[in-house]
C-alpha positions in Angstrom: 12.6 185.7 76.6 13.7 188.9 75.1 14.9 190.2 78.5 16.9 187.1 79.0 18.4 187.5 75.5 19.2 191.0 76.4 21.0 190.1 79.6 23.1 187.3 77.8 24.2 189.9 75.1 25.0 192.5 77.6 27.2 190.0 79.7 28.8 188.9 76.5 29.6 192.5 75.4 31.0 193.4 78.9 33.0 190.2 79.1 34.7 191.1 75.6 35.2 194.5 76.7 37.2 193.6 79.8 39.1 190.5 78.5 39.8 191.6 74.8 42.6 193.9 75.8 44.4 191.3 78.0 44.0 188.4 75.4 45.3 190.9 72.8 48.5 191.8 74.9 49.1 188.1 75.6 48.7 187.2 71.9 51.3 189.9 71.2 53.9 188.9 73.8 53.5 185.2 73.2 54.4 185.3 69.5 57.3 183.4 68.2 59.3 186.5 67.1 59.3 187.9 70.7 60.2 184.6 72.4 63.9 185.0 72.2 63.8 188.3 74.0 61.6 186.8 76.7 63.8 183.7 77.0 66.9 186.0 77.4 65.4 188.1 80.0 64.3 184.9 81.8 67.7 183.5 81.8 69.2 186.7 83.0 66.8 186.7 86.0 67.2 183.1 86.7 71.2 183.2 86.6 71.6 186.6 88.5 69.7 185.7 91.7 72.1 185.7 94.6 72.4 182.6 96.8 70.6 183.1 100.1 72.3 180.2 101.9 76.1 180.8 102.5 77.9 178.0 104.4 
């Protein structure tokens, strides 16, 4: 029983260790105050793409 509990806690620790920095980064990027910058970059990228089909 204690061995099973140990393995569960170990898996939870490594999952937190791997995914916490990614979750923290996404939380910072997706904040409301940085949304206009992301939207501006998205619109610039969207409208700066050249057309590949030229008739």
